[in-house]
Backbone as JSON, one array per atom type, in Angstrom:
{
  "sequence": "MTEPAELRPVRVWDLPTRCFHWLLAAAVLGQVITGTIGGNALVWHIRLGLLVLALLVFRLLWGVVGGRWSRFASFVRMPGAVLRYLRGEHRAGDHFEVGHNPLGSFSVLAMLAMLIVQVATGLFADDEIATTGPLNRFVSTATGLQATAWHKGWGQWIIIGLVVLHLAAILFYALRGSNLVKPMLNGDKQLPADVPAAADTPRTRLLALVLVVLCAGLSLWIARLGG",
  "N": [[0.85, -1.2, 0.0], [0.59, 2.17, -0.95], [2.16, 4.86, 0.66], [0.61, 7.92, 1.72], [1.49, 10.99, 0.15], [3.71, 13.32, 1.66], [2.58, 16.46, 2.78], [3.11, 19.95, 2.11], [3.36, 23.55, 2.53], [2.72, 25.2, -0.47], [3.39, 27.75, -2.76], [0.81, 28.9, -4.57], [-0.95, 30.91, -5.59], [0.27, 33.86, -6.72], [1.15, 37.13, -5.39], [0.3, 39.34, -7.1], [-1.82, 38.09, -8.54], [-3.59, 37.48, -6.48], [-4.24, 40.05, -5.53], [-5.43, 41.08, -7.84], [-7.7, 39.39, -7.98], [-9.26, 40.03, -5.64], [-9.61, 42.8, -5.9], [-11.01, 42.88, -8.3], [-13.35, 41.5, -7.55], [-14.4, 43.3, -5.65], [-14.75, 45.57, -7.28], [-16.62, 44.69, -9.2], [-18.81, 44.12, -7.56], [-19.27, 46.73, -6.63], [-20.0, 47.89, -9.05], [-22.41, 46.59, -9.64], [-23.98, 47.56, -7.55], [-23.89, 50.42, -7.92], [-24.92, 50.56, -10.5], [-27.5, 49.66, -10.07], [-28.53, 51.61, -8.34], [-28.36, 53.94, -9.93], [-28.78, 57.22, -11.45], [-26.85, 59.83, -10.03], [-24.98, 58.03, -9.11], [-24.05, 56.69, -11.28], [-21.8, 57.9, -12.25], [-19.75, 56.88, -10.68], [-20.15, 54.28, -11.4], [-19.18, 54.21, -14.01], [-16.5, 54.89, -13.53], [-15.69, 52.69, -12.0], [-16.05, 50.77, -13.93], [-14.0, 51.4, -15.71], [-11.87, 50.79, -14.06], [-12.24, 48.03, -13.85], [-11.77, 47.39, -16.51], [-8.98, 47.97, -16.71], [-8.04, 46.06, -14.9], [-8.8, 43.67, -16.16], [-7.33, 43.72, -18.55], [-4.79, 43.63, -17.43], [-4.96, 41.05, -16.27], [-5.13, 39.4, -18.5], [-2.6, 39.79, -19.62], [-1.05, 38.91, -17.45], [-1.76, 36.33, -17.41], [-0.11, 35.24, -19.22], [2.55, 35.88, -18.54], [2.69, 35.65, -15.8], [2.8, 34.09, -12.45], [3.33, 30.52, -12.25], [0.87, 29.0, -11.8], [-1.0, 30.85, -12.36], [-0.96, 31.26, -15.01], [-2.51, 30.92, -18.18], [-1.82, 28.67, -19.59], [-1.51, 26.76, -17.64], [-4.0, 26.01, -16.78], [-5.86, 25.89, -18.83], [-7.18, 23.32, -20.3], [-6.62, 20.46, -22.43], [-9.04, 18.48, -24.3], [-8.67, 15.72, -23.66], [-7.46, 15.76, -21.12], [-9.5, 16.91, -19.64], [-11.45, 14.89, -19.78], [-10.1, 12.86, -18.4], [-10.04, 13.99, -15.88], [-12.77, 14.07, -15.23], [-13.28, 11.38, -15.12], [-11.82, 10.69, -12.98], [-9.21, 9.96, -13.31], [-5.9, 10.43, -12.9], [-2.91, 11.55, -14.28], [0.67, 11.58, -13.93], [1.86, 14.78, -13.36], [-0.46, 16.07, -14.08], [-1.72, 17.58, -12.05], [-4.28, 18.42, -11.1], [-5.29, 19.21, -8.7], [-4.14, 21.53, -7.87], [-4.21, 24.45, -8.89], [-6.7, 25.91, -10.72], [-9.1, 23.49, -11.37], [-10.03, 21.42, -14.25], [-12.84, 21.88, -14.71], [-13.31, 24.13, -13.15], [-11.69, 25.9, -14.51], [-13.14, 26.45, -16.8], [-15.15, 28.01, -15.75], [-13.69, 30.24, -14.88], [-12.68, 31.24, -17.33], [-15.09, 31.77, -18.64], [-16.11, 33.77, -16.98], [-14.15, 35.82, -17.28], [-14.41, 36.29, -20.04], [-17.09, 37.18, -20.26], [-17.03, 39.43, -18.64], [-15.31, 41.04, -20.11], [-16.89, 41.47, -22.39], [-19.0, 42.8, -21.15], [-17.77, 45.12, -20.12], [-16.9, 46.23, -22.54], [-19.33, 46.77, -23.89], [-20.33, 48.63, -22.12], [-18.58, 50.76, -22.52], [-19.47, 51.82, -24.89], [-22.06, 52.52, -24.41], [-25.28, 54.22, -23.99], [-27.47, 55.83, -21.98], [-29.52, 57.43, -22.71], [-30.24, 59.54, -21.13], [-28.43, 61.05, -19.23], [-25.97, 59.9, -19.17], [-23.21, 58.54, -20.82], [-21.05, 56.12, -22.32], [-17.45, 56.37, -22.57], [-16.63, 55.88, -25.2], [-18.81, 56.17, -26.76], [-19.32, 58.21, -28.61], [-18.07, 57.43, -30.89], [-19.59, 55.64, -32.27], [-22.65, 54.74, -33.98], [-25.96, 55.98, -33.17], [-27.8, 53.88, -33.02], [-26.14, 51.64, -32.63], [-25.02, 52.3, -30.15], [-27.32, 52.18, -28.53], [-27.98, 49.49, -28.78], [-25.77, 48.34, -27.54], [-26.2, 49.31, -24.98], [-28.62, 48.05, -24.32], [-27.84, 45.36, -24.16], [-25.91, 45.57, -22.11], [-27.39, 46.43, -19.87], [-29.22, 44.45, -19.72], [-29.18, 41.23, -20.67], [-26.38, 40.92, -20.38], [-25.74, 41.92, -17.79], [-27.22, 40.15, -16.15], [-26.14, 37.66, -16.78], [-23.54, 37.93, -15.81], [-24.08, 38.22, -13.05], [-25.22, 35.71, -12.62], [-23.0, 34.02, -13.11], [-21.35, 34.82, -11.02], [-22.84, 33.96, -8.82], [-22.77, 31.18, -9.28], [-20.04, 30.81, -8.96], [-19.7, 31.42, -6.22], [-21.29, 29.39, -5.19], [-19.82, 27.15, -5.93], [-17.54, 27.51, -4.35], [-18.67, 27.17, -1.81], [-19.55, 24.52, -2.08], [-17.12, 23.06, -2.32], [-16.03, 23.76, 0.11], [-17.7, 22.42, 1.9], [-16.88, 19.9, 1.36], [-14.5, 19.85, 2.54], [-12.44, 21.31, 1.4], [-10.82, 24.24, 1.33], [-11.14, 26.97, -0.59], [-10.84, 29.65, -0.38], [-8.89, 30.48, 1.48], [-6.26, 29.94, 0.26], [-6.38, 31.94, -1.67], [-6.09, 34.12, -0.15], [-3.69, 33.95, 1.39], [-2.0, 32.83, -0.41], [-0.85, 30.27, -0.37], [-1.05, 26.65, -0.5], [-1.7, 23.47, 0.9], [0.16, 20.94, -0.33], [1.55, 18.1, -2.18], [5.11, 17.52, -1.99], [6.33, 17.44, -4.47], [5.05, 19.18, -6.13], [5.42, 21.93, -8.2], [6.17, 25.29, -7.22], [4.61, 28.52, -7.65], [6.27, 31.32, -9.06], [6.94, 34.04, -7.02], [8.24, 36.6, -6.42], [10.26, 39.53, -5.5], [11.07, 40.51, -7.99], [9.16, 39.49, -9.85], [6.91, 40.71, -8.82], [7.52, 43.38, -9.23], [7.47, 43.43, -12.01], [4.74, 42.95, -12.35], [3.74, 45.31, -11.25], [4.65, 47.22, -13.09], [3.14, 46.43, -15.32], [0.59, 46.93, -14.31], [0.62, 49.74, -14.1], [0.82, 50.42, -16.82], [-1.6, 49.34, -17.76], [-3.44, 50.82, -16.3], [-2.88, 53.31, -17.38], [-3.81, 52.91, -19.99], [-6.58, 52.65, -19.49], [-7.15, 55.23, -18.48], [-6.55, 56.76, -20.73], [-8.55, 55.88, -22.5], [-10.77, 56.79, -21.07], [-10.44, 59.55, -21.34], [-10.97, 59.9, -23.98], [-13.62, 60.24, -24.12], [-14.06, 62.87, -23.69]],
  "CA": [[0.0, 0.0, 0.0], [1.41, 3.37, -1.08], [1.97, 5.86, 1.72], [0.23, 9.22, 1.18], [2.61, 11.93, 0.04], [3.76, 14.34, 2.7], [2.15, 17.75, 2.28], [3.83, 21.14, 2.58], [2.79, 24.76, 1.9], [3.25, 25.51, -1.79], [2.84, 29.0, -3.28], [-0.01, 28.67, -5.75], [-1.39, 32.19, -6.14], [1.21, 34.95, -6.43], [0.52, 38.34, -4.84], [-0.47, 40.08, -8.11], [-3.07, 37.39, -8.85], [-4.51, 37.65, -5.35], [-4.72, 41.44, -5.55], [-6.37, 41.17, -8.96], [-8.95, 38.69, -7.64], [-10.07, 40.75, -4.66], [-9.98, 44.09, -6.47], [-12.06, 42.63, -9.3], [-14.58, 41.17, -6.82], [-14.92, 44.54, -5.06], [-15.18, 46.47, -8.35], [-17.86, 44.16, -9.79], [-19.87, 44.37, -6.57], [-19.54, 48.15, -6.69], [-20.72, 48.18, -10.29], [-23.8, 46.13, -9.5], [-24.66, 48.49, -6.63], [-24.06, 51.74, -8.55], [-25.81, 50.41, -11.65], [-28.86, 49.52, -9.55], [-28.93, 52.91, -7.79], [-28.55, 54.85, -11.04], [-28.62, 58.63, -11.15], [-25.48, 60.31, -9.84], [-24.09, 56.89, -8.84], [-23.52, 56.18, -12.54], [-20.45, 58.43, -12.4], [-18.88, 55.87, -10.07], [-20.31, 53.06, -12.2], [-18.24, 54.32, -15.13], [-15.14, 54.83, -12.98], [-15.42, 51.29, -11.64], [-15.93, 50.03, -15.19], [-12.64, 51.64, -16.21], [-10.99, 50.0, -13.2], [-12.38, 46.63, -14.29], [-11.06, 47.28, -17.79], [-7.54, 47.88, -16.43], [-7.79, 44.77, -14.25], [-8.94, 42.58, -17.13], [-6.16, 43.75, -19.44], [-3.68, 43.11, -16.63], [-5.09, 39.59, -16.08], [-4.78, 38.75, -19.76], [-1.14, 39.8, -19.71], [-0.49, 38.1, -16.38], [-2.03, 34.94, -17.79], [0.99, 34.81, -20.1], [3.86, 36.06, -17.92], [2.58, 35.58, -14.34], [3.21, 32.87, -11.76], [3.01, 29.28, -12.96], [-0.52, 28.56, -11.71], [-1.85, 31.94, -12.86], [-0.86, 31.29, -16.46], [-3.57, 30.18, -18.86], [-1.28, 27.37, -20.0], [-1.57, 25.8, -16.54], [-5.35, 25.51, -16.47], [-6.68, 25.67, -20.03], [-6.85, 21.91, -20.54], [-7.05, 19.77, -23.63], [-10.19, 17.59, -24.03], [-8.27, 14.47, -23.02], [-7.24, 16.02, -19.7], [-10.82, 17.13, -19.03], [-12.08, 13.58, -19.64], [-9.42, 12.15, -17.31], [-10.48, 14.6, -14.61], [-14.15, 13.64, -14.98], [-13.24, 9.95, -14.79], [-11.01, 10.49, -11.79], [-7.93, 9.38, -13.72], [-4.86, 11.46, -12.88], [-1.56, 11.18, -14.71], [1.74, 12.38, -13.32], [1.99, 16.08, -13.99], [-1.75, 16.71, -14.31], [-1.86, 18.59, -10.99], [-5.64, 18.95, -11.09], [-5.64, 19.68, -7.36], [-3.32, 22.68, -7.49], [-4.89, 25.72, -9.13], [-8.05, 25.69, -11.2], [-9.29, 22.2, -12.02], [-10.58, 21.64, -15.6], [-14.18, 22.48, -14.69], [-13.15, 25.48, -12.61], [-11.08, 26.76, -15.52], [-14.21, 26.91, -17.68], [-15.82, 29.09, -15.03], [-12.8, 31.41, -14.91], [-12.64, 31.76, -18.7], [-16.41, 32.34, -18.92], [-16.21, 35.02, -16.24], [-13.31, 36.81, -17.94], [-14.99, 36.62, -21.35], [-18.32, 37.95, -20.09], [-16.67, 40.75, -18.11], [-14.77, 41.79, -21.24], [-18.04, 41.9, -23.2], [-19.77, 43.76, -20.37], [-17.03, 46.37, -20.11], [-16.89, 46.77, -23.9], [-20.64, 47.37, -24.18], [-20.45, 49.82, -21.28], [-17.8, 51.84, -23.11], [-20.22, 52.38, -26.01], [-23.46, 52.63, -24.0], [-25.94, 55.52, -23.86], [-28.73, 55.61, -21.28], [-30.48, 58.4, -23.27], [-30.61, 60.54, -20.12], [-27.29, 61.93, -18.97], [-24.73, 59.13, -19.05], [-22.75, 57.78, -21.98], [-19.72, 55.56, -22.2], [-16.44, 57.24, -23.18], [-16.44, 55.61, -26.62], [-20.11, 56.22, -27.43], [-19.33, 59.16, -29.71], [-17.44, 56.83, -32.06], [-20.5, 54.68, -32.9], [-23.96, 55.3, -34.31], [-26.95, 55.95, -32.08], [-28.38, 52.53, -32.96], [-25.14, 50.75, -32.02], [-24.96, 52.65, -28.73], [-28.52, 51.68, -27.85], [-27.86, 48.03, -28.73], [-24.79, 48.05, -26.49], [-26.85, 49.6, -23.7], [-29.62, 47.02, -24.06], [-27.12, 44.17, -23.68], [-25.23, 45.9, -20.86], [-28.37, 46.52, -18.79], [-30.09, 43.28, -19.75], [-28.57, 39.9, -20.6], [-25.0, 40.98, -19.88], [-25.76, 42.08, -16.33], [-27.73, 38.95, -15.47], [-25.19, 36.55, -16.96], [-22.45, 38.17, -14.86], [-24.59, 37.89, -11.72], [-25.36, 34.26, -12.56], [-21.67, 33.42, -12.99], [-20.86, 35.09, -9.66], [-23.58, 33.05, -7.93], [-22.2, 29.84, -9.49], [-18.7, 30.83, -8.36], [-19.87, 31.32, -4.77], [-21.84, 28.06, -4.91], [-18.7, 26.19, -6.04], [-16.71, 27.68, -3.15], [-19.39, 26.53, -0.71], [-19.55, 23.07, -2.33], [-15.81, 22.51, -1.98], [-15.84, 23.95, 1.55], [-18.43, 21.34, 2.56], [-16.09, 18.68, 1.13], [-13.24, 19.98, 3.27], [-11.42, 22.01, 0.62], [-10.98, 25.69, 1.48], [-10.6, 27.66, -1.75], [-10.67, 31.06, -0.07], [-7.64, 30.71, 2.2], [-5.11, 30.11, -0.64], [-6.48, 33.2, -2.38], [-5.71, 35.16, 0.8], [-2.26, 33.89, 1.75], [-1.23, 32.37, -1.57], [-0.31, 28.92, -0.23], [-1.94, 25.51, -0.38], [-1.02, 22.26, 1.34], [0.27, 20.08, -1.51], [2.73, 17.23, -2.15], [6.39, 18.23, -2.14], [6.78, 17.46, -5.87], [4.3, 20.19, -6.89], [6.23, 23.15, -8.35], [5.55, 26.51, -6.71], [4.59, 29.67, -8.54], [7.23, 32.38, -8.75], [6.31, 35.2, -6.37], [9.45, 37.25, -5.91], [10.27, 40.98, -5.75], [11.2, 40.77, -9.43], [7.88, 39.25, -10.52], [5.97, 41.73, -8.34], [7.86, 44.62, -9.93], [6.93, 43.27, -13.36], [3.3, 43.14, -12.24], [3.49, 46.73, -11.0], [4.84, 47.9, -14.38], [1.97, 46.11, -16.13], [-0.55, 47.65, -13.73], [0.74, 51.15, -14.49], [0.49, 50.49, -18.24], [-3.03, 49.06, -17.91], [-4.14, 51.99, -15.77], [-2.7, 54.35, -18.38], [-4.74, 52.59, -21.09], [-7.93, 53.0, -19.03], [-7.26, 56.68, -18.4], [-6.57, 57.25, -22.1], [-9.9, 55.61, -23.01], [-11.69, 57.7, -20.37], [-10.28, 60.91, -21.87], [-11.54, 59.94, -25.33], [-15.02, 60.66, -23.99], [-14.12, 64.31, -23.56]],
  "C": [[0.89, 1.25, 0.0], [1.1, 4.37, 0.02], [1.57, 7.19, 1.11], [1.41, 10.18, 1.2], [2.53, 12.97, 1.15], [3.43, 15.71, 2.09], [2.97, 18.89, 2.87], [3.17, 22.36, 1.94], [3.5, 25.05, 0.58], [2.58, 26.8, -2.29], [2.11, 28.71, -4.6], [-0.39, 30.0, -6.4], [-0.4, 33.29, -5.73], [0.44, 36.19, -5.98], [-0.25, 39.13, -5.9], [-1.8, 39.42, -8.46], [-4.08, 37.56, -7.72], [-5.08, 39.06, -5.3], [-5.73, 41.64, -6.67], [-7.72, 40.58, -8.57], [-9.83, 39.52, -6.72], [-10.47, 42.13, -5.14], [-11.1, 43.93, -7.5], [-13.38, 42.34, -8.61], [-15.22, 42.44, -6.25], [-15.46, 45.47, -6.14], [-16.49, 46.0, -8.98], [-19.03, 44.37, -8.84], [-20.27, 45.85, -6.6], [-20.32, 48.54, -7.94], [-22.17, 47.75, -10.22], [-24.59, 47.12, -8.65], [-24.92, 49.84, -7.31], [-24.98, 51.68, -9.75], [-27.26, 50.29, -11.22], [-29.39, 50.85, -9.02], [-29.22, 53.89, -8.92], [-28.29, 56.29, -10.65], [-27.16, 59.04, -11.07], [-24.48, 59.19, -9.59], [-23.47, 56.35, -10.11], [-22.14, 56.76, -12.85], [-19.45, 57.42, -11.85], [-18.98, 54.55, -10.82], [-19.32, 53.06, -13.36], [-16.8, 54.23, -14.64], [-14.76, 53.4, -12.62], [-15.29, 50.43, -12.89], [-14.55, 50.2, -15.8], [-11.61, 50.9, -15.37], [-11.04, 48.53, -13.6], [-11.67, 46.41, -15.62], [-9.56, 47.12, -17.56], [-7.2, 46.53, -15.81], [-7.85, 43.62, -15.25], [-7.76, 42.55, -18.09], [-4.94, 43.21, -18.7], [-3.75, 41.59, -16.53], [-4.76, 38.83, -17.36], [-3.27, 38.7, -19.95], [-0.5, 38.89, -18.68], [-0.75, 36.61, -16.63], [-0.98, 34.37, -18.72], [2.32, 34.84, -19.36], [3.85, 35.93, -16.39], [3.11, 34.29, -13.74], [2.66, 31.63, -12.44], [1.52, 28.96, -12.96], [-1.5, 29.65, -12.09], [-1.86, 31.99, -14.38], [-1.97, 30.44, -17.08], [-3.1, 28.78, -19.27], [-1.39, 26.33, -18.91], [-2.97, 25.28, -16.28], [-6.3, 25.46, -17.66], [-6.31, 24.29, -20.56], [-7.34, 21.43, -21.9], [-8.2, 18.83, -23.3], [-9.82, 16.3, -23.32], [-8.07, 14.63, -21.53], [-8.56, 16.23, -18.97], [-11.52, 15.79, -18.8], [-11.43, 12.78, -18.52], [-9.88, 12.69, -15.96], [-11.88, 14.1, -14.25], [-14.22, 12.17, -14.59], [-12.46, 9.67, -13.51], [-9.68, 9.84, -12.08], [-6.88, 10.48, -13.78], [-3.53, 10.88, -13.35], [-0.56, 12.06, -13.98], [1.86, 13.69, -14.09], [0.68, 16.77, -14.29], [-2.01, 17.85, -13.31], [-3.25, 19.24, -10.98], [-5.99, 19.61, -9.76], [-4.96, 20.99, -6.99], [-4.06, 24.0, -7.66], [-6.34, 25.5, -9.5], [-8.13, 24.3, -11.82], [-9.96, 22.45, -13.37], [-11.97, 22.26, -15.63], [-14.11, 23.91, -14.17], [-12.56, 26.43, -13.63], [-12.12, 27.28, -16.5], [-14.94, 28.1, -17.06], [-15.0, 30.38, -15.08], [-12.81, 32.05, -16.3], [-13.97, 32.41, -19.07], [-16.57, 33.68, -18.23], [-15.39, 36.13, -16.91], [-13.92, 37.26, -19.27], [-16.22, 37.51, -21.2], [-18.02, 39.33, -19.52], [-16.08, 41.63, -19.21], [-15.9, 42.32, -22.11], [-18.82, 42.98, -22.46], [-19.08, 45.13, -20.33], [-17.07, 47.02, -21.49], [-18.23, 47.42, -24.23], [-20.86, 48.62, -23.34], [-19.71, 51.01, -21.86], [-18.57, 52.55, -24.23], [-21.67, 52.71, -25.65], [-23.95, 54.07, -23.94], [-27.29, 55.29, -23.2], [-29.83, 56.58, -21.72], [-30.98, 59.41, -22.23], [-29.44, 61.5, -19.93], [-25.95, 61.22, -18.99], [-24.42, 58.38, -20.33], [-21.36, 57.24, -21.7], [-18.71, 56.43, -22.93], [-16.23, 57.03, -24.67], [-17.74, 55.72, -27.41], [-20.1, 57.12, -28.66], [-18.71, 58.6, -30.99], [-18.36, 55.85, -32.79], [-21.83, 55.38, -33.19], [-24.89, 55.21, -33.11], [-27.52, 54.54, -31.91], [-27.42, 51.55, -32.28], [-25.02, 51.02, -30.53], [-26.14, 52.12, -27.95], [-28.5, 50.15, -27.75], [-26.88, 47.61, -27.64], [-25.4, 48.26, -25.12], [-27.84, 48.51, -23.33], [-28.96, 45.74, -23.54], [-26.54, 44.41, -22.29], [-26.19, 45.89, -19.68], [-29.26, 45.3, -18.7], [-29.34, 41.97, -19.57], [-27.17, 39.94, -19.99], [-24.93, 41.04, -18.37], [-26.17, 40.78, -15.63], [-26.82, 37.74, -15.65], [-24.03, 36.7, -15.98], [-22.9, 37.78, -13.45], [-24.73, 36.38, -11.57], [-24.02, 33.56, -12.39], [-21.08, 33.64, -11.6], [-21.54, 34.16, -8.67], [-23.03, 31.63, -8.06], [-20.82, 29.74, -8.85], [-18.79, 30.67, -6.84], [-20.4, 29.96, -4.37], [-20.74, 27.01, -4.96], [-17.79, 26.29, -4.82], [-17.36, 26.99, -1.96], [-19.38, 25.01, -0.85], [-18.22, 22.45, -1.91], [-15.51, 22.68, -0.49], [-16.52, 22.83, 2.33], [-17.71, 20.0, 2.39], [-14.71, 18.77, 1.77], [-12.13, 20.67, 2.52], [-11.7, 23.51, 0.66], [-10.32, 26.4, 0.31], [-10.3, 29.13, -1.48], [-9.3, 31.34, 0.55], [-6.43, 30.84, 1.26], [-5.16, 31.42, -1.42], [-6.19, 34.39, -1.47], [-4.22, 35.15, 1.09], [-1.37, 33.33, 0.64], [-0.82, 30.92, -1.54], [-1.41, 27.86, -0.09], [-1.12, 24.31, 0.06], [-1.03, 21.23, 0.21], [1.49, 19.17, -1.38], [3.99, 18.0, -2.5], [6.84, 18.32, -3.6], [6.03, 18.48, -6.72], [5.14, 21.45, -6.99], [5.47, 24.39, -7.88], [5.56, 27.6, -7.77], [5.65, 30.68, -8.11], [6.47, 33.57, -8.16], [7.41, 35.96, -5.64], [9.35, 38.77, -6.11], [10.34, 41.32, -7.25], [9.87, 40.58, -10.16], [6.84, 40.29, -10.08], [6.24, 43.08, -8.99], [7.34, 44.58, -11.36], [5.42, 43.51, -13.35], [2.95, 44.61, -12.06], [3.63, 47.53, -12.3], [3.63, 47.67, -15.27], [0.73, 46.84, -15.63], [-0.55, 49.11, -14.16], [0.36, 51.32, -15.97], [-1.0, 50.29, -18.47], [-3.87, 50.22, -17.39], [-4.04, 53.15, -16.76], [-3.64, 54.15, -19.56], [-6.16, 52.99, -20.71], [-8.14, 54.5, -18.99], [-7.32, 57.3, -19.8], [-7.95, 57.06, -22.72], [-10.91, 56.55, -22.38], [-11.64, 59.09, -20.98], [-10.81, 61.02, -23.3], [-13.0, 60.41, -25.3], [-15.17, 62.15, -23.83], [-14.36, 64.79, -22.14]]
}
């Protein structure tokens, strides 16, 4: 009988990824609240939308150059790997238990994709009262109204639905004894010693900071296009 592997703390989520996660959660919550209130709160709705834009661009870049388990290459699985996961068949090097498992990765990708669509439609939106997105003047009235209809309708509810599913998955795994929140707070997870850790050094954090500044600059530039 094989002895269970000894577990040790392994850095899974680097600091930039953790900051991104919690800032995005707070910004999306703020957007839902300000969008529901309307009126003068829409000024903050737009500001938070520009923050989400910067965060999403950063995450796309960090998904290429970030820590090992934050990279898309680590959790965007081929169909064969997904089938093995569903069958409970693990090969050496699969590491399904480390970051996002194959099903969880679909949720992450869906959330990122829908947030990108939601932010994009918000940039071109026009509520026909007093608020327009910073890029609305570059499209026709009809296009702006179509973007608004999606942004306030299906787009909003799909995002809320994905958030609810995300919270439900966290609760499901918590009931099975797997705490998904703690690693996203301190970065570490108890894993076998052969699991490679994500790089989370002063150098990688400096790289993240440079990317954040560039992404923030992009958001500010887009905001100024609105006049």
